[in-house]
FIDRENMI-721541 format. One record per residue (C-alpha): residue number from 1; residue in one letter; chain; x, y, z. Coordinates in steps of 0.05 Angstrom, whole numbers. Example, Ala and Ser with C-alpha at 12.3 -4.5 7.8 and 13.67 -1.06 7.14 Angstrom:
2
<pt n="1" res="A" chain="A" X="246" Y="-90" Z="156"/>
<pt n="2" res="S" chain="A" X="273" Y="-21" Z="143"/>
END
This chain:
89
<pt n="1" res="M" chain="A" X="124" Y="215" Z="150"/>
<pt n="2" res="R" chain="A" X="102" Y="253" Z="213"/>
<pt n="3" res="T" chain="A" X="69" Y="212" Z="269"/>
<pt n="4" res="M" chain="A" X="15" Y="251" Z="318"/>
<pt n="5" res="T" chain="A" X="-26" Y="216" Z="371"/>
<pt n="6" res="S" chain="A" X="-102" Y="213" Z="373"/>
<pt n="7" res="V" chain="A" X="-95" Y="264" Z="430"/>
<pt n="8" res="E" chain="A" X="-52" Y="312" Z="388"/>
<pt n="9" res="A" chain="A" X="-89" Y="312" Z="328"/>
<pt n="10" res="Q" chain="A" X="-156" Y="328" Z="366"/>
<pt n="11" res="N" chain="A" X="-122" Y="383" Z="405"/>
<pt n="12" res="H" chain="A" X="-87" Y="407" Z="343"/>
<pt n="13" res="F" chain="A" X="-130" Y="390" Z="282"/>
<pt n="14" res="G" chain="A" X="-112" Y="453" Z="240"/>
<pt n="15" res="M" chain="A" X="-36" Y="441" Z="250"/>
<pt n="16" res="L" chain="A" X="-52" Y="366" Z="226"/>
<pt n="17" res="L" chain="A" X="-94" Y="392" Z="168"/>
<pt n="18" res="D" chain="A" X="-28" Y="434" Z="151"/>
<pt n="19" res="S" chain="A" X="17" Y="382" Z="160"/>
<pt n="20" res="A" chain="A" X="-23" Y="331" Z="114"/>
<pt n="21" res="Q" chain="A" X="-21" Y="376" Z="57"/>
<pt n="22" res="R" chain="A" X="58" Y="381" Z="56"/>
<pt n="23" res="E" chain="A" X="63" Y="299" Z="75"/>
<pt n="24" res="P" chain="A" X="20" Y="241" Z="100"/>
<pt n="25" res="V" chain="A" X="7" Y="239" Z="175"/>
<pt n="26" res="S" chain="A" X="9" Y="177" Z="212"/>
<pt n="27" res="I" chain="A" X="-42" Y="184" Z="270"/>
<pt n="28" res="T" chain="A" X="-32" Y="133" Z="334"/>
<pt n="29" res="R" chain="A" X="-69" Y="110" Z="395"/>
<pt n="30" res="R" chain="A" X="-36" Y="70" Z="450"/>
<pt n="31" res="G" chain="A" X="35" Y="71" Z="401"/>
<pt n="32" res="R" chain="A" X="-1" Y="30" Z="339"/>
<pt n="33" res="P" chain="A" X="-23" Y="61" Z="274"/>
<pt n="34" res="V" chain="A" X="-98" Y="74" Z="272"/>
<pt n="35" res="A" chain="A" X="-102" Y="118" Z="206"/>
<pt n="36" res="Y" chain="A" X="-64" Y="163" Z="157"/>
<pt n="37" res="L" chain="A" X="-86" Y="230" Z="135"/>
<pt n="38" res="F" chain="A" X="-54" Y="252" Z="64"/>
<pt n="39" res="S" chain="A" X="-66" Y="305" Z="20"/>
<pt n="40" res="P" chain="A" X="-122" Y="304" Z="-53"/>
<pt n="41" res="Q" chain="A" X="-64" Y="304" Z="-90"/>
<pt n="42" res="E" chain="A" X="-32" Y="242" Z="-56"/>
<pt n="43" res="Y" chain="A" X="-102" Y="209" Z="-52"/>
<pt n="44" res="E" chain="A" X="-100" Y="218" Z="-134"/>
<pt n="45" res="A" chain="A" X="-33" Y="188" Z="-141"/>
<pt n="46" res="L" chain="A" X="-57" Y="125" Z="-103"/>
<pt n="47" res="M" chain="A" X="-120" Y="117" Z="-144"/>
<pt n="48" res="Q" chain="A" X="-84" Y="126" Z="-206"/>
<pt n="49" res="R" chain="A" X="-36" Y="67" Z="-181"/>
<pt n="50" res="K" chain="A" X="-83" Y="21" Z="-155"/>
<pt n="51" res="N" chain="A" X="-128" Y="26" Z="-221"/>
<pt n="52" res="A" chain="A" X="-68" Y="12" Z="-265"/>
<pt n="53" res="A" chain="A" X="-60" Y="-45" Z="-218"/>
<pt n="54" res="D" chain="A" X="-124" Y="-68" Z="-221"/>
<pt n="55" res="S" chain="A" X="-129" Y="-63" Z="-298"/>
<pt n="56" res="Q" chain="A" X="-67" Y="-125" Z="-306"/>
<pt n="57" res="T" chain="A" X="-76" Y="-189" Z="-308"/>
<pt n="58" res="P" chain="A" X="-52" Y="-240" Z="-260"/>
<pt n="59" res="T" chain="A" X="-1" Y="-265" Z="-311"/>
<pt n="60" res="Q" chain="A" X="24" Y="-191" Z="-322"/>
<pt n="61" res="L" chain="A" X="24" Y="-175" Z="-244"/>
<pt n="62" res="L" chain="A" X="68" Y="-235" Z="-233"/>
<pt n="63" res="A" chain="A" X="115" Y="-220" Z="-287"/>
<pt n="64" res="A" chain="A" X="120" Y="-141" Z="-249"/>
<pt n="65" res="F" chain="A" X="132" Y="-173" Z="-196"/>
<pt n="66" res="R" chain="A" X="184" Y="-222" Z="-208"/>
<pt n="67" res="G" chain="A" X="178" Y="-283" Z="-155"/>
<pt n="68" res="S" chain="A" X="196" Y="-230" Z="-94"/>
<pt n="69" res="G" chain="A" X="271" Y="-227" Z="-112"/>
<pt n="70" res="K" chain="A" X="265" Y="-303" Z="-149"/>
<pt n="71" res="G" chain="A" X="276" Y="-281" Z="-218"/>
<pt n="72" res="G" chain="A" X="247" Y="-323" Z="-270"/>
<pt n="73" res="S" chain="A" X="188" Y="-320" Z="-318"/>
<pt n="74" res="A" chain="A" X="116" Y="-317" Z="-305"/>
<pt n="75" res="A" chain="A" X="102" Y="-380" Z="-331"/>
<pt n="76" res="R" chain="A" X="148" Y="-412" Z="-283"/>
<pt n="77" res="L" chain="A" X="113" Y="-370" Z="-226"/>
<pt n="78" res="V" chain="A" X="47" Y="-396" Z="-242"/>
<pt n="79" res="A" chain="A" X="70" Y="-463" Z="-254"/>
<pt n="80" res="E" chain="A" X="104" Y="-462" Z="-189"/>
<pt n="81" res="R" chain="A" X="38" Y="-436" Z="-152"/>
<pt n="82" res="D" chain="A" X="-4" Y="-494" Z="-193"/>
<pt n="83" res="A" chain="A" X="46" Y="-547" Z="-164"/>
<pt n="84" res="E" chain="A" X="39" Y="-520" Z="-89"/>
<pt n="85" res="R" chain="A" X="-29" Y="-518" Z="-99"/>
<pt n="86" res="D" chain="A" X="-32" Y="-594" Z="-123"/>
<pt n="87" res="L" chain="A" X="12" Y="-612" Z="-58"/>
<pt n="88" res="E" chain="A" X="-40" Y="-574" Z="-13"/>
<pt n="89" res="V" chain="A" X="-100" Y="-619" Z="-39"/>
END
């Protein structure tokens, strides 16, 4: 991913647009990312992945996540989450 400062983005806007067609561009201000610019094709791909994730149930999402490396079934992960909630109360 290419990175440009906000001043570079302003001064070279045409180059910024051309770069975004090839790869996502991170725009920074004072060394921190403030925006990302990417092609319409990349946007469509991101929206398709988001919509696919939105249509899954929490149990399906947990099963796909697989406990952040812990392994195990979705039912076990849900039970662990419920047990943690009980301890918080």
